[in-house]
LUMDREN-392231 format. One record per residue (C-alpha): residue number from 0; x, y negated, z negated. Coordinates in steps of 0.02 Angstrom, whole numbers. Layout:
+-----+--------+--------+--------+
! num !      x !      y !      z !
+-----+--------+--------+--------+
! NUM !      X !      Y !      Z !
...
+-----+--------+--------+--------+
! end
This chain:
+-----+--------+--------+--------+
! num !      x !      y !      z !
+-----+--------+--------+--------+
!   0 !    196 !  -1850 !   1271 !
!   1 !     60 !  -1899 !   1149 !
!   2 !     83 !  -1923 !    962 !
!   3 !    -25 !  -1847 !    826 !
!   4 !    -63 !  -1891 !    646 !
!   5 !     45 !  -1780 !    535 !
!   6 !    -76 !  -1806 !    388 !
!   7 !   -193 !  -1683 !    472 !
!   8 !    -67 !  -1542 !    468 !
!   9 !    -51 !  -1399 !    346 !
!  10 !    106 !  -1291 !    345 !
!  11 !    105 !  -1105 !    381 !
!  12 !    208 !   -967 !    459 !
!  13 !    179 !   -833 !    588 !
!  14 !    271 !   -708 !    697 !
!  15 !    244 !   -694 !    883 !
!  16 !    193 !   -522 !    943 !
!  17 !    359 !   -440 !    988 !
!  18 !    277 !   -342 !   1130 !
!  19 !    245 !   -504 !   1224 !
!  20 !    385 !   -625 !   1178 !
!  21 !    538 !   -608 !   1071 !
!  22 !    525 !   -763 !    965 !
!  23 !    471 !   -812 !    791 !
!  24 !    372 !   -970 !    757 !
!  25 !    349 !  -1085 !    610 !
!  26 !    176 !  -1161 !    615 !
!  27 !    109 !  -1330 !    571 !
!  28 !    -78 !  -1320 !    592 !
!  29 !   -218 !  -1445 !    613 !
!  30 !   -316 !  -1539 !    746 !
!  31 !   -493 !  -1525 !    811 !
!  32 !   -622 !  -1385 !    812 !
!  33 !   -536 !  -1294 !    954 !
!  34 !   -354 !  -1340 !    936 !
!  35 !   -206 !  -1293 !    828 !
!  36 !    -34 !  -1374 !    818 !
!  37 !    115 !  -1257 !    826 !
!  38 !    293 !  -1317 !    796 !
!  39 !    417 !  -1191 !    867 !
!  40 !    584 !  -1163 !    785 !
!  41 !    685 !  -1081 !    925 !
!  42 !    694 !  -1077 !   1115 !
!  43 !    519 !  -1066 !   1187 !
!  44 !    548 !  -1076 !   1373 !
!  45 !    437 !   -924 !   1397 !
!  46 !    312 !   -964 !   1260 !
!  47 !    193 !  -1078 !   1354 !
!  48 !     61 !   -943 !   1348 !
!  49 !     58 !   -797 !   1227 !
!  50 !    -52 !   -675 !   1136 !
!  51 !    -37 !   -689 !    947 !
!  52 !    -74 !   -533 !    847 !
!  53 !   -129 !   -556 !    666 !
!  54 !   -224 !   -410 !    589 !
!  55 !   -318 !   -474 !    437 !
!  56 !   -277 !   -654 !    484 !
!  57 !   -325 !   -764 !    338 !
!  58 !   -411 !   -927 !    384 !
!  59 !   -465 !  -1066 !    267 !
!  60 !   -611 !  -1173 !    327 !
!  61 !   -655 !  -1344 !    257 !
!  62 !   -822 !  -1424 !    302 !
!  63 !   -869 !  -1609 !    301 !
!  64 !   -913 !  -1604 !    116 !
!  65 !   -740 !  -1539 !     73 !
!  66 !   -801 !  -1366 !     25 !
!  67 !   -673 !  -1229 !     67 !
!  68 !   -707 !  -1050 !    114 !
!  69 !   -600 !   -903 !    174 !
!  70 !   -626 !   -802 !    332 !
!  71 !   -535 !   -664 !    425 !
!  72 !   -492 !   -658 !    610 !
!  73 !   -383 !   -546 !    718 !
!  74 !   -323 !   -574 !    898 !
!  75 !   -321 !   -745 !    978 !
!  76 !   -254 !   -812 !   1143 !
!  77 !   -158 !   -975 !   1140 !
!  78 !    -99 !  -1092 !   1277 !
!  79 !     32 !  -1218 !   1221 !
!  80 !     51 !  -1398 !   1282 !
!  81 !    211 !  -1496 !   1235 !
!  82 !    181 !  -1650 !   1126 !
!  83 !    276 !  -1766 !   1009 !
!  84 !    250 !  -1771 !    821 !
!  85 !    362 !  -1875 !    708 !
!  86 !    499 !  -1865 !    842 !
!  87 !    488 !  -1675 !    845 !
!  88 !    438 !  -1568 !    992 !
!  89 !    275 !  -1479 !    954 !
!  90 !    143 !  -1388 !   1054 !
!  91 !    -44 !  -1417 !   1063 !
!  92 !   -127 !  -1247 !   1067 !
!  93 !   -294 !  -1219 !   1153 !
!  94 !   -369 !  -1069 !   1066 !
!  95 !   -488 !   -946 !   1151 !
!  96 !   -525 !   -845 !    996 !
!  97 !   -615 !   -678 !    999 !
!  98 !   -690 !   -737 !    835 !
!  99 !   -788 !   -899 !    819 !
! 100 !   -730 !   -922 !    641 !
! 101 !   -560 !   -976 !    709 !
! 102 !   -641 !  -1135 !    779 !
! 103 !   -645 !  -1239 !    620 !
! 104 !   -612 !  -1418 !    566 !
! 105 !   -454 !  -1377 !    470 !
! 106 !   -362 !  -1212 !    458 !
! 107 !   -221 !  -1138 !    360 !
! 108 !   -143 !   -992 !    451 !
! 109 !    -47 !   -875 !    339 !
! 110 !     42 !   -718 !    403 !
! 111 !    206 !   -626 !    379 !
! 112 !    315 !   -585 !    230 !
! 113 !    428 !   -733 !    189 !
! 114 !    604 !   -682 !    146 !
! 115 !    598 !   -796 !     -5 !
! 116 !    488 !   -665 !    -87 !
! 117 !    622 !   -531 !    -80 !
! 118 !    661 !   -552 !   -266 !
! 119 !    482 !   -512 !   -316 !
! 120 !    475 !   -370 !   -443 !
! 121 !    382 !   -211 !   -396 !
! 122 !    301 !    -88 !   -518 !
! 123 !    233 !     84 !   -474 !
! 124 !    113 !    194 !   -572 !
! 125 !     34 !    359 !   -525 !
! 126 !     65 !    537 !   -466 !
! 127 !    176 !    636 !   -346 !
! 128 !    129 !    529 !   -197 !
! 129 !    230 !    388 !   -275 !
! 130 !    346 !    473 !   -401 !
! 131 !    526 !    440 !   -351 !
! 132 !    614 !    549 !   -479 !
! 133 !    548 !    527 !   -656 !
! 134 !    502 !    711 !   -668 !
! 135 !    684 !    758 !   -635 !
! 136 !    717 !    700 !   -813 !
! 137 !    579 !    808 !   -887 !
! 138 !    560 !    994 !   -924 !
! 139 !    417 !   1023 !   -801 !
! 140 !    377 !   1129 !   -650 !
! 141 !    312 !    976 !   -557 !
! 142 !    481 !    931 !   -481 !
! 143 !    553 !    900 !   -309 !
! 144 !    735 !    918 !   -358 !
! 145 !    800 !   1051 !   -239 !
! 146 !    827 !   1080 !    -53 !
! 147 !    744 !   1049 !     67 !
! 148 !    665 !    899 !    -19 !
! 149 !    760 !    743 !     34 !
! 150 !    833 !    828 !    188 !
! 151 !    810 !    672 !    295 !
! 152 !    859 !    545 !    162 !
! 153 !   1021 !    447 !    172 !
! 154 !   1105 !    569 !     52 !
! 155 !   1017 !    723 !    124 !
! 156 !    989 !    777 !    -55 !
! 157 !    833 !    800 !   -161 !
! 158 !    799 !    647 !   -270 !
! 159 !    633 !    693 !   -350 !
! 160 !    528 !    618 !   -209 !
! 161 !    397 !    737 !   -139 !
! 162 !    453 !    699 !     38 !
! 163 !    581 !    746 !    168 !
! 164 !    644 !    567 !    151 !
! 165 !    567 !    406 !     88 !
! 166 !    398 !    390 !      3 !
! 167 !    269 !    251 !      1 !
! 168 !    350 !    141 !   -135 !
! 169 !    519 !    152 !    -47 !
! 170 !    443 !     94 !    115 !
! 171 !    347 !    -48 !     33 !
! 172 !    510 !   -108 !    -46 !
! 173 !    590 !    -95 !    126 !
! 174 !    451 !   -198 !    206 !
! 175 !    461 !   -338 !     79 !
! 176 !    651 !   -344 !     84 !
! 177 !    678 !   -282 !    -94 !
! 178 !    787 !   -147 !   -170 !
! 179 !    697 !     18 !   -201 !
! 180 !    635 !     31 !   -379 !
! 181 !    722 !    158 !   -490 !
! 182 !    629 !    289 !   -594 !
! 183 !    598 !    216 !   -766 !
! 184 !    683 !    366 !   -847 !
! 185 !    841 !    344 !   -743 !
! 186 !    993 !    297 !   -848 !
! 187 !   1043 !    181 !   -705 !
! 188 !    894 !     68 !   -738 !
! 189 !    973 !    -62 !   -849 !
! 190 !   1039 !   -240 !   -847 !
! 191 !    998 !   -341 !   -692 !
! 192 !    924 !   -190 !   -604 !
! 193 !    777 !   -203 !   -723 !
! 194 !    727 !   -365 !   -637 !
! 195 !    690 !   -272 !   -475 !
! 196 !    548 !   -180 !   -562 !
! 197 !    524 !      3 !   -605 !
! 198 !    435 !    160 !   -551 !
! 199 !    337 !    243 !   -692 !
! 200 !    249 !    375 !   -585 !
! 201 !    251 !    559 !   -629 !
! 202 !    198 !    704 !   -519 !
! 203 !     47 !    802 !   -579 !
! 204 !    -43 !    667 !   -678 !
! 205 !   -216 !    597 !   -654 !
! 206 !   -340 !    475 !   -726 !
! 207 !   -379 !    599 !   -865 !
! 208 !   -251 !    657 !   -991 !
! 209 !   -305 !    839 !   -970 !
! 210 !   -267 !    835 !   -783 !
! 211 !   -110 !    933 !   -738 !
! 212 !    -99 !   1022 !   -906 !
! 213 !    -17 !   1169 !   -818 !
! 214 !    136 !   1060 !   -785 !
! 215 !    156 !   1033 !   -974 !
! 216 !    283 !    892 !   -987 !
! 217 !    232 !    749 !   -872 !
! 218 !    211 !    562 !   -902 !
! 219 !     24 !    538 !   -916 !
! 220 !    -48 !    371 !   -866 !
! 221 !    -68 !    312 !  -1047 !
! 222 !    118 !    347 !  -1071 !
! 223 !    162 !    258 !   -909 !
! 224 !     74 !    102 !   -973 !
! 225 !    165 !    120 !  -1140 !
! 226 !    330 !    127 !  -1045 !
! 227 !    276 !    -30 !   -951 !
! 228 !    255 !   -118 !  -1118 !
! 229 !    426 !    -54 !  -1172 !
! 230 !    500 !   -114 !  -1006 !
! 231 !    439 !   -291 !  -1042 !
! 232 !    520 !   -286 !  -1213 !
! 233 !    684 !   -233 !  -1134 !
! 234 !    677 !   -370 !  -1003 !
! 235 !    632 !   -500 !  -1135 !
! 236 !    799 !   -462 !  -1215 !
! 237 !    882 !   -509 !  -1050 !
! 238 !    787 !   -662 !   -991 !
! 239 !    670 !   -710 !  -1133 !
! 240 !    483 !   -685 !  -1159 !
! 241 !    422 !   -828 !  -1049 !
! 242 !    527 !   -778 !   -899 !
! 243 !    475 !   -596 !   -923 !
! 244 !    293 !   -644 !   -925 !
! 245 !    320 !   -745 !   -766 !
! 246 !    411 !   -599 !   -683 !
! 247 !    269 !   -478 !   -723 !
! 248 !    131 !   -601 !   -673 !
! 249 !    212 !   -628 !   -503 !
! 250 !    255 !   -445 !   -474 !
! 251 !    178 !   -328 !   -349 !
! 252 !     99 !   -172 !   -425 !
! 253 !     47 !     -7 !   -344 !
! 254 !    -58 !    125 !   -431 !
! 255 !   -108 !    293 !   -356 !
! 256 !   -223 !    406 !   -457 !
! 257 !   -372 !    520 !   -431 !
! 258 !   -322 !    663 !   -317 !
! 259 !   -255 !    773 !   -456 !
! 260 !   -414 !    748 !   -557 !
! 261 !   -497 !    857 !   -426 !
! 262 !   -358 !    971 !   -362 !
! 263 !   -273 !   1000 !   -530 !
! 264 !   -423 !    986 !   -645 !
! 265 !   -604 !   1000 !   -586 !
! 266 !   -566 !   1124 !   -445 !
! 267 !   -406 !   1199 !   -518 !
! 268 !   -491 !   1363 !   -563 !
! 269 !   -669 !   1426 !   -541 !
! 270 !   -780 !   1370 !   -684 !
! 271 !   -649 !   1251 !   -752 !
! 272 !   -686 !   1163 !   -916 !
! 273 !   -726 !    999 !   -830 !
! 274 !   -837 !   1081 !   -698 !
! 275 !   -936 !   1165 !   -837 !
! 276 !   -950 !    999 !   -930 !
! 277 !  -1001 !    891 !   -781 !
! 278 !  -1090 !    908 !   -617 !
! 279 !   -979 !    830 !   -482 !
! 280 !  -1073 !    663 !   -468 !
! 281 !  -1069 !    642 !   -658 !
! 282 !   -884 !    688 !   -661 !
! 283 !   -845 !    549 !   -537 !
! 284 !   -941 !    424 !   -643 !
! 285 !   -839 !    481 !   -793 !
! 286 !   -677 !    458 !   -694 !
! 287 !   -729 !    281 !   -650 !
! 288 !   -763 !    237 !   -832 !
! 289 !   -589 !    299 !   -879 !
! 290 !   -506 !    214 !   -730 !
! 291 !   -586 !     49 !   -780 !
! 292 !   -497 !     61 !   -948 !
! 293 !   -330 !     97 !   -863 !
! 294 !   -344 !    -49 !   -742 !
! 295 !   -404 !   -167 !   -879 !
! 296 !   -255 !   -116 !   -984 !
! 297 !   -139 !   -149 !   -836 !
! 298 !   -214 !   -323 !   -818 !
! 299 !   -192 !   -356 !  -1005 !
! 300 !     -9 !   -308 !   -985 !
! 301 !     12 !   -449 !   -859 !
! 302 !    -17 !   -370 !   -688 !
! 303 !    -96 !   -495 !   -568 !
! 304 !    -75 !   -415 !   -396 !
! 305 !   -121 !   -231 !   -403 !
! 306 !   -143 !   -120 !   -249 !
! 307 !   -254 !     26 !   -297 !
! 308 !   -261 !    174 !   -178 !
! 309 !   -411 !    285 !   -161 !
! 310 !   -390 !    470 !   -125 !
! 311 !   -346 !    536 !     46 !
! 312 !   -444 !    675 !    134 !
! 313 !   -402 !    805 !      1 !
! 314 !   -495 !    944 !     88 !
! 315 !   -387 !    926 !    244 !
! 316 !   -213 !    952 !    169 !
! 317 !   -126 !   1116 !    216 !
! 318 !   -141 !   1186 !     39 !
! 319 !   -330 !   1171 !     42 !
! 320 !   -343 !   1235 !    221 !
! 321 !   -245 !   1390 !    168 !
! 322 !   -366 !   1425 !     25 !
! 323 !   -533 !   1372 !     96 !
! 324 !   -530 !   1353 !    285 !
! 325 !   -583 !   1487 !    409 !
! 326 !   -547 !   1395 !    572 !
! 327 !   -447 !   1241 !    520 !
! 328 !   -596 !   1141 !    459 !
! 329 !   -574 !   1034 !    303 !
! 330 !   -633 !   1104 !    136 !
! 331 !   -811 !   1042 !    115 !
! 332 !   -820 !   1031 !    -74 !
! 333 !   -661 !    927 !    -92 !
! 334 !   -716 !    811 !     47 !
! 335 !   -880 !    789 !    -46 !
! 336 !   -784 !    740 !   -202 !
! 337 !   -680 !    614 !   -105 !
! 338 !   -836 !    539 !    -26 !
! 339 !   -907 !    511 !   -200 !
! 340 !   -746 !    446 !   -277 !
! 341 !   -685 !    317 !   -151 !
! 342 !   -841 !    207 !   -133 !
! 343 !   -860 !    200 !   -321 !
! 344 !   -678 !    149 !   -340 !
! 345 !   -703 !      7 !   -215 !
! 346 !   -854 !    -51 !   -315 !
! 347 !   -755 !    -39 !   -477 !
! 348 !   -617 !   -150 !   -407 !
! 349 !   -746 !   -275 !   -345 !
! 350 !   -829 !   -280 !   -516 !
! 351 !   -662 !   -307 !   -604 !
! 352 !   -613 !   -447 !   -485 !
! 353 !   -782 !   -530 !   -511 !
! 354 !   -762 !   -517 !   -699 !
! 355 !   -586 !   -591 !   -691 !
! 356 !   -630 !   -721 !   -560 !
! 357 !   -483 !   -680 !   -447 !
! 358 !   -429 !   -549 !   -320 !
! 359 !   -312 !   -458 !   -438 !
! 360 !   -356 !   -283 !   -377 !
! 361 !   -333 !   -239 !   -194 !
! 362 !   -417 !    -83 !   -126 !
! 363 !   -306 !     23 !    -14 !
! 364 !   -412 !    143 !     88 !
! 365 !   -298 !    296 !     85 !
! 366 !   -436 !    403 !    158 !
! 367 !   -445 !    302 !    319 !
! 368 !   -255 !    283 !    326 !
! 369 !   -233 !    472 !    321 !
! 370 !   -385 !    517 !    425 !
! 371 !   -318 !    421 !    575 !
! 372 !   -177 !    544 !    601 !
! 373 !   -264 !    694 !    522 !
! 374 !   -408 !    687 !    646 !
! 375 !   -301 !    644 !    799 !
! 376 !   -119 !    690 !    763 !
! 377 !    -63 !    685 !    946 !
! 378 !   -114 !    502 !    959 !
! 379 !     17 !    464 !    826 !
! 380 !    154 !    575 !    896 !
! 381 !    126 !    727 !    785 !
! 382 !    108 !    904 !    850 !
! 383 !     -3 !    952 !    703 !
! 384 !    -89 !    885 !    548 !
! 385 !   -144 !   1056 !    486 !
! 386 !     22 !   1149 !    466 !
! 387 !    148 !   1087 !    338 !
! 388 !    329 !   1071 !    393 !
! 389 !    390 !   1162 !    237 !
! 390 !    295 !   1306 !    158 !
! 391 !    236 !   1482 !    187 !
! 392 !     77 !   1578 !    223 !
! 393 !    -72 !   1509 !    318 !
! 394 !    -40 !   1332 !    376 !
! 395 !    123 !   1340 !    274 !
! 396 !      4 !   1293 !    134 !
! 397 !     38 !   1429 !      5 !
! 398 !    148 !   1394 !   -145 !
! 399 !    287 !   1267 !   -154 !
! 400 !    418 !   1204 !    -31 !
! 401 !    578 !   1298 !    -78 !
! 402 !    744 !   1347 !      2 !
! 403 !    659 !   1511 !     55 !
! 404 !    512 !   1423 !    141 !
! 405 !    480 !   1404 !    326 !
! 406 !    556 !   1238 !    379 !
! 407 !    516 !   1146 !    541 !
! 408 !    666 !   1080 !    639 !
! 409 !    592 !    907 !    673 !
! 410 !    501 !    831 !    525 !
! 411 !    443 !    681 !    628 !
! 412 !    324 !    794 !    724 !
! 413 !    228 !    848 !    568 !
! 414 !    101 !    741 !    476 !
! 415 !    125 !    843 !    317 !
! 416 !    294 !    880 !    242 !
! 417 !    237 !   1009 !    115 !
! 418 !     67 !   1083 !     70 !
! 419 !      8 !    921 !    -12 !
! 420 !    118 !    773 !     38 !
! 421 !    139 !    672 !    198 !
! 422 !    305 !    669 !    291 !
! 423 !    411 !    512 !    289 !
! 424 !    349 !    467 !    463 !
! 425 !    168 !    483 !    406 !
! 426 !    210 !    377 !    254 !
! 427 !    277 !    243 !    372 !
! 428 !    110 !    240 !    464 !
! 429 !     21 !    222 !    297 !
! 430 !    131 !     78 !    240 !
! 431 !    107 !    -10 !    407 !
! 432 !    -78 !    -14 !    364 !
! 433 !    -35 !    -82 !    191 !
! 434 !     60 !   -223 !    274 !
! 435 !    -51 !   -274 !    419 !
! 436 !   -208 !   -168 !    413 !
! 437 !   -381 !   -243 !    435 !
! 438 !   -506 !   -252 !    293 !
! 439 !   -559 !    -75 !    338 !
! 440 !   -392 !    -20 !    265 !
! 441 !   -348 !   -157 !    139 !
! 442 !   -483 !   -255 !     52 !
! 443 !   -500 !   -400 !     27 !
! 444 !   -327 !   -430 !    107 !
! 445 !   -172 !   -339 !    165 !
! 446 !      1 !   -350 !     91 !
! 447 !     67 !   -476 !    218 !
! 448 !    -75 !   -592 !    171 !
! 449 !    -47 !   -565 !    -16 !
! 450 !    137 !   -611 !     -1 !
! 451 !    101 !   -764 !    105 !
! 452 !    -38 !   -824 !    -11 !
! 453 !     67 !   -801 !   -166 !
! 454 !    214 !   -892 !    -87 !
! 455 !    103 !  -1045 !    -68 !
! 456 !     51 !  -1046 !   -251 !
+-----+--------+--------+--------+
! end
């Protein structure tokens, strides 16, 4: 076996596609324009040839002048050749990439969620899509505190999540190997549990403080940020100001806003105050100006990795079909609003990142994530994406999900749990896109890449 210069290698990690071989690899990468070096950590008798799957694969290229640039790749075929490196068995990999950008002078391959990151704090802001129980502690009608909410959870009891089981923050925590965050208003959130993070979300809220006024007592986004400031003061009493600042800077943050600003504000009633004040395009511009302030405030409070979701296909949820659809088609006016909102949000995040000089804000394309299974539910194992599992009336989209509602026997077969919210199984599909989705879904990088990048810094 030949020997190679270890000075040319850069460390990285990857996971072999489980559909092809059941083994995990630890990579050391380097070599020529068309070769990588892979050092395997376990038995590789069947790993002489394999297909590596890496959606949103992050590649760093360095040219002869030393200038570095980042590129993205996806699938690549590798053929391994045993070699010796510093008395260790390694494999020379001949790469036949589907993307020419893989053939570079020096590459750093980064993929997967290292277990060392399990202690990373996680903070959640937003509305009912991510609320995990704060509204249970408030005198409001925007609550999910009774059967059949939570029917498929471990306790089979309603917890305040607008789901039959787990919601998006729960599943993100699960993916990164962390404890689920507790609602900030929970009396159980104290002591060491504060270091896990906190969920500040509250069903019914929006970007604007007048959104969801019919729910009366909800935690508006300005209050959520005030609670975040209070949280940091509480944690400082535990671990000191410097360690608290470090915990927040390294934390993962999720914020989900915007849908209610249309459903529970602009389009709440005919001739609403906001619809009389603004034409729809001007209203969206106004929302962006207010969202900029919110995100800037979040950055000033120390957030450095913030996933920001756009709105899903609002006109296609069972509640809107029940009110506006004749033959199951999505509500045109709400879809128009979404098509104005989402591109401007992507541009806003780009502008903020440019201003900061770093990829602080990550755009999560909730519209595309939902539309996949909304437009072709059978391809994802659902029997329908139009009828809610729990509800009443047309499409089970009228009113709330209550003990008296129609209830489907198998929640996994329904894309929507209630008139507005995805089922747990649909949430799992969404979070899979958070973790490994291409730049169509997560821009400029997915969560696996974020975790791997941050673990190197």
